[in-house]
Jmol script that loads the backbone (N, CA, C; Angstrom):
load data "model"
ATOM      1  N   UNK A   1       0.831  -1.191   0.000  1.00  0.00           N
ATOM      2  CA  UNK A   1       0.000   0.000   0.000  1.00  0.00           C
ATOM      3  C   UNK A   1       0.878   1.259   0.000  1.00  0.00           C
ATOM      4  N   UNK A   2       1.825   1.387   0.953  1.00  0.00           N
ATOM      5  CA  UNK A   2       2.681   2.581   0.915  1.00  0.00           C
ATOM      6  C   UNK A   2       3.552   2.652  -0.339  1.00  0.00           C
ATOM      7  N   UNK A   3       3.940   1.508  -0.881  1.00  0.00           N
ATOM      8  CA  UNK A   3       4.756   1.491  -2.104  1.00  0.00           C
ATOM      9  C   UNK A   3       4.084   2.298  -3.209  1.00  0.00           C
ATOM     10  N   UNK A   4       2.770   2.195  -3.290  1.00  0.00           N
ATOM     11  CA  UNK A   4       2.016   2.883  -4.337  1.00  0.00           C
ATOM     12  C   UNK A   4       1.566   4.278  -3.933  1.00  0.00           C
ATOM     13  N   UNK A   5       2.024   4.769  -2.765  1.00  0.00           N
ATOM     14  CA  UNK A   5       1.735   6.133  -2.358  1.00  0.00           C
ATOM     15  C   UNK A   5       0.441   6.331  -1.609  1.00  0.00           C
ATOM     16  N   UNK A   6      -0.112   5.252  -1.087  1.00  0.00           N
ATOM     17  CA  UNK A   6      -1.337   5.363  -0.289  1.00  0.00           C
ATOM     18  C   UNK A   6      -0.993   5.214   1.194  1.00  0.00           C
ATOM     19  N   UNK A   7      -1.778   5.841   2.042  1.00  0.00           N
ATOM     20  CA  UNK A   7      -1.552   5.743   3.486  1.00  0.00           C
ATOM     21  C   UNK A   7      -1.950   4.358   3.983  1.00  0.00           C
ATOM     22  N   UNK A   8      -1.104   3.781   4.812  1.00  0.00           N
ATOM     23  CA  UNK A   8      -1.363   2.469   5.386  1.00  0.00           C
ATOM     24  C   UNK A   8      -2.150   2.623   6.680  1.00  0.00           C
ATOM     25  N   UNK A   9      -3.313   2.009   6.736  1.00  0.00           N
ATOM     26  CA  UNK A   9      -4.116   1.885   7.960  1.00  0.00           C
ATOM     27  C   UNK A   9      -4.188   0.398   8.239  1.00  0.00           C
ATOM     28  N   UNK A  10      -3.546  -0.033   9.314  1.00  0.00           N
ATOM     29  CA  UNK A  10      -3.409  -1.463   9.574  1.00  0.00           C
ATOM     30  C   UNK A  10      -3.568  -1.768  11.051  1.00  0.00           C
ATOM     31  N   UNK A  11      -4.049  -2.970  11.321  1.00  0.00           N
ATOM     32  CA  UNK A  11      -4.059  -3.426  12.700  1.00  0.00           C
ATOM     33  C   UNK A  11      -2.611  -3.490  13.181  1.00  0.00           C
ATOM     34  N   UNK A  12      -2.383  -3.074  14.412  1.00  0.00           N
ATOM     35  CA  UNK A  12      -1.028  -3.088  14.970  1.00  0.00           C
ATOM     36  C   UNK A  12      -0.531  -4.535  14.996  1.00  0.00           C
ATOM     37  N   UNK A  13       0.649  -4.796  14.425  1.00  0.00           N
ATOM     38  CA  UNK A  13       1.146  -6.165  14.424  1.00  0.00           C
ATOM     39  C   UNK A  13       1.458  -6.636  15.843  1.00  0.00           C
ATOM     40  N   UNK A  14       1.261  -7.913  16.069  1.00  0.00           N
ATOM     41  CA  UNK A  14       1.524  -8.486  17.377  1.00  0.00           C
ATOM     42  C   UNK A  14       2.938  -9.006  17.532  1.00  0.00           C
ATOM     43  N   UNK A  15       3.776  -8.735  16.560  1.00  0.00           N
ATOM     44  CA  UNK A  15       5.170  -9.183  16.603  1.00  0.00           C
ATOM     45  C   UNK A  15       6.078  -8.035  16.164  1.00  0.00           C
ATOM     46  N   UNK A  16       7.351  -8.190  16.446  1.00  0.00           N
ATOM     47  CA  UNK A  16       8.318  -7.143  16.112  1.00  0.00           C
ATOM     48  C   UNK A  16       8.672  -7.234  14.630  1.00  0.00           C
ATOM     49  N   UNK A  17       8.603  -6.114  13.954  1.00  0.00           N
ATOM     50  CA  UNK A  17       9.016  -6.016  12.555  1.00  0.00           C
ATOM     51  C   UNK A  17      10.206  -5.068  12.525  1.00  0.00           C
ATOM     52  N   UNK A  18      11.378  -5.558  12.135  1.00  0.00           N
ATOM     53  CA  UNK A  18      12.551  -4.674  12.102  1.00  0.00           C
ATOM     54  C   UNK A  18      12.295  -3.448  11.226  1.00  0.00           C
ATOM     55  N   UNK A  19      12.622  -2.287  11.752  1.00  0.00           N
ATOM     56  CA  UNK A  19      12.476  -1.017  11.025  1.00  0.00           C
ATOM     57  C   UNK A  19      11.056  -0.806  10.520  1.00  0.00           C
ATOM     58  N   UNK A  20      10.080  -1.186  11.336  1.00  0.00           N
ATOM     59  CA  UNK A  20       8.679  -1.051  10.941  1.00  0.00           C
ATOM     60  C   UNK A  20       8.327   0.418  10.685  1.00  0.00           C
ATOM     61  N   UNK A  21       7.202   0.620  10.025  1.00  0.00           N
ATOM     62  CA  UNK A  21       6.695   1.970   9.804  1.00  0.00           C
ATOM     63  C   UNK A  21       6.476   2.648  11.159  1.00  0.00           C
ATOM     64  N   UNK A  22       6.715   3.943  11.197  1.00  0.00           N
ATOM     65  CA  UNK A  22       6.558   4.712  12.421  1.00  0.00           C
ATOM     66  C   UNK A  22       5.107   5.171  12.534  1.00  0.00           C
ATOM     67  N   UNK A  23       4.491   4.805  13.654  1.00  0.00           N
ATOM     68  CA  UNK A  23       3.087   5.140  13.925  1.00  0.00           C
ATOM     69  C   UNK A  23       2.854   6.646  13.863  1.00  0.00           C
ATOM     70  N   UNK A  24       1.846   7.054  13.109  1.00  0.00           N
ATOM     71  CA  UNK A  24       1.475   8.458  13.035  1.00  0.00           C
ATOM     72  C   UNK A  24       2.359   9.302  12.147  1.00  0.00           C
ATOM     73  N   UNK A  25       3.411   8.698  11.608  1.00  0.00           N
ATOM     74  CA  UNK A  25       4.300   9.436  10.708  1.00  0.00           C
ATOM     75  C   UNK A  25       4.364   8.758   9.340  1.00  0.00           C
ATOM     76  N   UNK A  26       4.501   7.431   9.332  1.00  0.00           N
ATOM     77  CA  UNK A  26       4.631   6.676   8.086  1.00  0.00           C
ATOM     78  C   UNK A  26       3.479   5.701   7.877  1.00  0.00           C
ATOM     79  N   UNK A  27       2.696   5.476   8.902  1.00  0.00           N
ATOM     80  CA  UNK A  27       1.549   4.565   8.848  1.00  0.00           C
ATOM     81  C   UNK A  27       0.634   4.867  10.023  1.00  0.00           C
ATOM     82  N   UNK A  28      -0.552   4.301   9.960  1.00  0.00           N
ATOM     83  CA  UNK A  28      -1.525   4.460  11.031  1.00  0.00           C
ATOM     84  C   UNK A  28      -1.922   3.066  11.483  1.00  0.00           C
ATOM     85  N   UNK A  29      -1.724   2.788  12.757  1.00  0.00           N
ATOM     86  CA  UNK A  29      -2.061   1.480  13.311  1.00  0.00           C
ATOM     87  C   UNK A  29      -3.225   1.624  14.283  1.00  0.00           C
ATOM     88  N   UNK A  30      -4.084   0.614  14.322  1.00  0.00           N
ATOM     89  CA  UNK A  30      -5.210   0.620  15.246  1.00  0.00           C
ATOM     90  C   UNK A  30      -5.176  -0.645  16.096  1.00  0.00           C
ATOM     91  N   UNK A  31      -5.841  -0.563  17.258  1.00  0.00           N
ATOM     92  CA  UNK A  31      -5.834  -1.662  18.217  1.00  0.00           C
ATOM     93  C   UNK A  31      -7.204  -2.287  18.444  1.00  0.00           C
ATOM     94  N   UNK A  32      -8.258  -1.643  17.991  1.00  0.00           N
ATOM     95  CA  UNK A  32      -9.616  -2.148  18.213  1.00  0.00           C
ATOM     96  C   UNK A  32     -10.522  -1.595  17.111  1.00  0.00           C
ATOM     97  N   UNK A  33     -11.724  -2.093  17.077  1.00  0.00           N
ATOM     98  CA  UNK A  33     -12.685  -1.601  16.077  1.00  0.00           C
ATOM     99  C   UNK A  33     -12.979  -0.115  16.309  1.00  0.00           C
ATOM    100  N   UNK A  34     -13.112   0.278  17.566  1.00  0.00           N
ATOM    101  CA  UNK A  34     -13.372   1.690  17.864  1.00  0.00           C
ATOM    102  C   UNK A  34     -12.178   2.560  17.470  1.00  0.00           C
ATOM    103  N   UNK A  35     -10.972   2.074  17.723  1.00  0.00           N
ATOM    104  CA  UNK A  35      -9.756   2.793  17.343  1.00  0.00           C
ATOM    105  C   UNK A  35      -9.670   2.913  15.821  1.00  0.00           C
ATOM    106  N   UNK A  36      -9.987   1.828  15.117  1.00  0.00           N
ATOM    107  CA  UNK A  36     -10.009   1.831  13.649  1.00  0.00           C
ATOM    108  C   UNK A  36     -10.966   2.918  13.144  1.00  0.00           C
ATOM    109  N   UNK A  37     -12.147   2.939  13.704  1.00  0.00           N
ATOM    110  CA  UNK A  37     -13.164   3.903  13.267  1.00  0.00           C
ATOM    111  C   UNK A  37     -12.682   5.339  13.482  1.00  0.00           C
ATOM    112  N   UNK A  38     -12.093   5.602  14.640  1.00  0.00           N
ATOM    113  CA  UNK A  38     -11.603   6.943  14.924  1.00  0.00           C
ATOM    114  C   UNK A  38     -10.473   7.363  14.005  1.00  0.00           C
ATOM    115  N   UNK A  39      -9.553   6.445  13.747  1.00  0.00           N
ATOM    116  CA  UNK A  39      -8.420   6.784  12.886  1.00  0.00           C
ATOM    117  C   UNK A  39      -8.852   6.930  11.429  1.00  0.00           C
ATOM    118  N   UNK A  40      -9.772   6.091  10.995  1.00  0.00           N
ATOM    119  CA  UNK A  40     -10.297   6.232   9.640  1.00  0.00           C
ATOM    120  C   UNK A  40     -11.027   7.567   9.499  1.00  0.00           C
ATOM    121  N   UNK A  41     -11.784   7.949  10.514  1.00  0.00           N
ATOM    122  CA  UNK A  41     -12.483   9.240  10.480  1.00  0.00           C
ATOM    123  C   UNK A  41     -11.483  10.379  10.363  1.00  0.00           C
ATOM    124  N   UNK A  42     -10.368  10.323  11.120  1.00  0.00           N
ATOM    125  CA  UNK A  42      -9.362  11.385  11.028  1.00  0.00           C
ATOM    126  C   UNK A  42      -8.757  11.420   9.629  1.00  0.00           C
ATOM    127  N   UNK A  43      -8.513  10.247   9.047  1.00  0.00           N
ATOM    128  CA  UNK A  43      -7.941  10.209   7.699  1.00  0.00           C
ATOM    129  C   UNK A  43      -8.856  10.907   6.706  1.00  0.00           C
ATOM    130  N   UNK A  44     -10.140  10.665   6.828  1.00  0.00           N
ATOM    131  CA  UNK A  44     -11.122  11.271   5.918  1.00  0.00           C
ATOM    132  C   UNK A  44     -11.256  12.772   6.186  1.00  0.00           C
ATOM    133  N   UNK A  45     -11.282  13.145   7.461  1.00  0.00           N
ATOM    134  CA  UNK A  45     -11.488  14.547   7.835  1.00  0.00           C
ATOM    135  C   UNK A  45     -10.251  15.417   7.635  1.00  0.00           C
ATOM    136  N   UNK A  46      -9.068  14.798   7.587  1.00  0.00           N
ATOM    137  CA  UNK A  46      -7.813  15.555   7.477  1.00  0.00           C
ATOM    138  C   UNK A  46      -6.966  14.998   6.329  1.00  0.00           C
ATOM    139  N   UNK A  47      -7.381  15.260   5.087  1.00  0.00           N
ATOM    140  CA  UNK A  47      -6.668  14.692   3.949  1.00  0.00           C
ATOM    141  C   UNK A  47      -5.210  15.136   3.838  1.00  0.00           C
ATOM    142  N   UNK A  48      -4.882  16.327   4.333  1.00  0.00           N
ATOM    143  CA  UNK A  48      -3.485  16.770   4.288  1.00  0.00           C
ATOM    144  C   UNK A  48      -2.617  15.877   5.178  1.00  0.00           C
ATOM    145  N   UNK A  49      -3.119  15.540   6.365  1.00  0.00           N
ATOM    146  CA  UNK A  49      -2.404  14.632   7.274  1.00  0.00           C
ATOM    147  C   UNK A  49      -2.257  13.252   6.637  1.00  0.00           C
ATOM    148  N   UNK A  50      -3.338  12.778   6.042  1.00  0.00           N
ATOM    149  CA  UNK A  50      -3.309  11.476   5.380  1.00  0.00           C
ATOM    150  C   UNK A  50      -2.294  11.476   4.239  1.00  0.00           C
ATOM    151  N   UNK A  51      -2.242  12.540   3.473  1.00  0.00           N
ATOM    152  CA  UNK A  51      -1.272  12.651   2.374  1.00  0.00           C
ATOM    153  C   UNK A  51       0.162  12.664   2.896  1.00  0.00           C
ATOM    154  N   UNK A  52       0.393  13.349   4.021  1.00  0.00           N
ATOM    155  CA  UNK A  52       1.741  13.362   4.609  1.00  0.00           C
ATOM    156  C   UNK A  52       2.163  11.963   5.024  1.00  0.00           C
ATOM    157  N   UNK A  53       1.252  11.215   5.636  1.00  0.00           N
ATOM    158  CA  UNK A  53       1.554   9.840   6.047  1.00  0.00           C
ATOM    159  C   UNK A  53       1.808   8.977   4.818  1.00  0.00           C
ATOM    160  N   UNK A  54       1.014   9.163   3.786  1.00  0.00           N
ATOM    161  CA  UNK A  54       1.196   8.390   2.557  1.00  0.00           C
ATOM    162  C   UNK A  54       2.568   8.648   1.943  1.00  0.00           C
ATOM    163  N   UNK A  55       2.965   9.901   1.870  1.00  0.00           N
ATOM    164  CA  UNK A  55       4.265  10.252   1.293  1.00  0.00           C
ATOM    165  C   UNK A  55       5.419   9.702   2.128  1.00  0.00           C
ATOM    166  N   UNK A  56       5.319   9.860   3.442  1.00  0.00           N
ATOM    167  CA  UNK A  56       6.376   9.347   4.329  1.00  0.00           C
ATOM    168  C   UNK A  56       6.431   7.826   4.280  1.00  0.00           C
ATOM    169  N   UNK A  57       5.284   7.188   4.185  1.00  0.00           N
ATOM    170  CA  UNK A  57       5.244   5.728   4.077  1.00  0.00           C
ATOM    171  C   UNK A  57       5.865   5.235   2.784  1.00  0.00           C
ATOM    172  N   UNK A  58       5.635   5.971   1.711  1.00  0.00           N
ATOM    173  CA  UNK A  58       6.231   5.592   0.429  1.00  0.00           C
ATOM    174  C   UNK A  58       7.756   5.717   0.499  1.00  0.00           C
ATOM    175  N   UNK A  59       8.257   6.797   1.110  1.00  0.00           N
ATOM    176  CA  UNK A  59       9.713   6.944   1.274  1.00  0.00           C
ATOM    177  C   UNK A  59      10.278   5.826   2.146  1.00  0.00           C
ATOM    178  N   UNK A  60       9.585   5.518   3.235  1.00  0.00           N
ATOM    179  CA  UNK A  60      10.047   4.450   4.131  1.00  0.00           C
ATOM    180  C   UNK A  60      10.094   3.111   3.403  1.00  0.00           C
ATOM    181  N   UNK A  61       9.117   2.876   2.553  1.00  0.00           N
ATOM    182  CA  UNK A  61       9.106   1.627   1.781  1.00  0.00           C
ATOM    183  C   UNK A  61      10.345   1.532   0.908  1.00  0.00           C
ATOM    184  N   UNK A  62      10.660   2.609   0.215  1.00  0.00           N
ATOM    185  CA  UNK A  62      11.831   2.618  -0.661  1.00  0.00           C
ATOM    186  C   UNK A  62      13.129   2.457   0.131  1.00  0.00           C
ATOM    187  N   UNK A  63      13.180   3.052   1.320  1.00  0.00           N
ATOM    188  CA  UNK A  63      14.404   3.039   2.118  1.00  0.00           C
ATOM    189  C   UNK A  63      14.585   1.771   2.947  1.00  0.00           C
ATOM    190  N   UNK A  64      13.454   1.163   3.424  1.00  0.00           N
ATOM    191  CA  UNK A  64      13.594   0.098   4.415  1.00  0.00           C
ATOM    192  C   UNK A  64      12.792  -1.166   4.157  1.00  0.00           C
ATOM    193  N   UNK A  65      11.850  -1.165   3.228  1.00  0.00           N
ATOM    194  CA  UNK A  65      10.914  -2.282   3.154  1.00  0.00           C
ATOM    195  C   UNK A  65      10.885  -3.039   1.826  1.00  0.00           C
ATOM    196  N   UNK A  66      11.856  -2.808   0.988  1.00  0.00           N
ATOM    197  CA  UNK A  66      11.914  -3.580  -0.254  1.00  0.00           C
ATOM    198  C   UNK A  66      12.479  -4.965   0.030  1.00  0.00           C
ATOM    199  N   UNK A  67      12.295  -5.885  -0.878  1.00  0.00           N
ATOM    200  CA  UNK A  67      12.804  -7.252  -0.683  1.00  0.00           C
ATOM    201  C   UNK A  67      14.315  -7.260  -0.473  1.00  0.00           C
ATOM    202  N   UNK A  68      15.032  -6.343  -1.114  1.00  0.00           N
ATOM    203  CA  UNK A  68      16.486  -6.287  -0.925  1.00  0.00           C
ATOM    204  C   UNK A  68      16.837  -5.890   0.511  1.00  0.00           C
ATOM    205  N   UNK A  69      16.042  -5.000   1.109  1.00  0.00           N
ATOM    206  CA  UNK A  69      16.264  -4.633   2.505  1.00  0.00           C
ATOM    207  C   UNK A  69      16.012  -5.818   3.424  1.00  0.00           C
ATOM    208  N   UNK A  70      14.970  -6.560   3.171  1.00  0.00           N
ATOM    209  CA  UNK A  70      14.641  -7.734   3.988  1.00  0.00           C
ATOM    210  C   UNK A  70      15.735  -8.797   3.855  1.00  0.00           C
ATOM    211  N   UNK A  71      16.197  -9.019   2.630  1.00  0.00           N
ATOM    212  CA  UNK A  71      17.263 -10.014   2.426  1.00  0.00           C
ATOM    213  C   UNK A  71      18.531  -9.598   3.154  1.00  0.00           C
ATOM    214  N   UNK A  72      18.862  -8.313   3.106  1.00  0.00           N
ATOM    215  CA  UNK A  72      20.062  -7.806   3.805  1.00  0.00           C
ATOM    216  C   UNK A  72      19.936  -8.051   5.309  1.00  0.00           C
ATOM    217  N   UNK A  73      18.744  -7.813   5.867  1.00  0.00           N
ATOM    218  CA  UNK A  73      18.515  -8.036   7.300  1.00  0.00           C
ATOM    219  C   UNK A  73      18.743  -9.500   7.653  1.00  0.00           C
ATOM    220  N   UNK A  74      18.245 -10.399   6.833  1.00  0.00           N
ATOM    221  CA  UNK A  74      18.432 -11.830   7.092  1.00  0.00           C
ATOM    222  C   UNK A  74      19.898 -12.203   6.998  1.00  0.00           C
ATOM    223  N   UNK A  75      20.575 -11.750   5.954  1.00  0.00           N
ATOM    224  CA  UNK A  75      21.995 -12.082   5.781  1.00  0.00           C
ATOM    225  C   UNK A  75      22.848 -11.524   6.910  1.00  0.00           C
ATOM    226  N   UNK A  76      22.552 -10.300   7.339  1.00  0.00           N
ATOM    227  CA  UNK A  76      23.314  -9.708   8.440  1.00  0.00           C
ATOM    228  C   UNK A  76      23.098 -10.476   9.740  1.00  0.00           C
ATOM    229  N   UNK A  77      21.913 -11.033   9.924  1.00  0.00           N
ATOM    230  CA  UNK A  77      21.667 -11.790  11.152  1.00  0.00           C
ATOM    231  C   UNK A  77      22.405 -13.126  11.160  1.00  0.00           C
ATOM    232  N   UNK A  78      22.787 -13.603   9.999  1.00  0.00           N
ATOM    233  CA  UNK A  78      23.511 -14.866   9.891  1.00  0.00           C
ATOM    234  C   UNK A  78      25.021 -14.697   9.976  1.00  0.00           C
ATOM    235  N   UNK A  79      25.492 -13.471   9.785  1.00  0.00           N
ATOM    236  CA  UNK A  79      26.946 -13.216   9.773  1.00  0.00           C
ATOM    237  C   UNK A  79      27.538 -13.222  11.162  1.00  0.00           C
TER     238      UNK A  79
END
end "model"
wireframe off; spacefill off
backbone 0.3
color backbone group
């Protein structure tokens, strides 16, 4: 989703993701249905904020979340 320039709204992962998206800056994470509803409402009501998150998420994807980045993380952990 961020790769294509859209803001990521996702359930907060229950596990550690190395160099994960930064909450409120590069992605939006929710913890419950009520939290999802509130964050989705903010995204709709504040398109400039949503656009900023989308742009930052796209940059983060290019810098940290491509398959080459993931492969490097795995190889470094084996060294």
